[in-house]
C-alpha positions, 0 to 999 in steps of 0.5 A, a space after each residue: 747498576 743498570 742502563 737508564 732509559 735516557 741514555 738509551 735514547 741518547 745512544 739511539 739518536 746518535 745512530 740516526 739515520 740507521 734503524 737501531 732498536 733496543 731490547 731490555 735484557 736483565 736491566 741492560 739493553 741489546 741493540 739491533 741493526 739490520 736484524 742483528 745484535 751488534 751491541 750491548 749497553 751496560 751501566 750506561 756504556 755502549 759496547 759494540 761487538 768486534 768484527 774485522 770491518 769494525 776494527 778498521 773503522 774503530 781504529 784505536 778504540 779501547 776494548 773491554 768486556 761489558 760484564 764478567 765472562 763476556 768477550 771484549 767489545 769496543 767500549 765507546 767513550 762519551 766523546 766518541 758517542 758524539 761523533 755521529 758519522 764515525 759511530 754510524 759507520 762503525 754500527 753499519 759495518 759491524 752489523 753487516 759483518 755479523 752473521 744472520 740470526 738463526 731462524 727460530 723453531 
């Protein structure tokens, strides 16, 4: 199953006012904020990368792998997706904590 465009629109809207972009990747989506890949959307589920700062904000949010062999990430439930302030804070602190992407050659 792949992520649906309507779900991606819902996710991006939930993260406003942050400037988050989505890039399709093999039927799923990578999400970027502050120029950094901070999350994946797989099978209409949002998975946010785990960072120390993100752990503080996420609290007791479940972790799961977005696909076999992937590192565990915060699995954002539909109820948590509706908590805009919490989600925006999680996305902001997570993306800021991640290293800058390596320059392309």
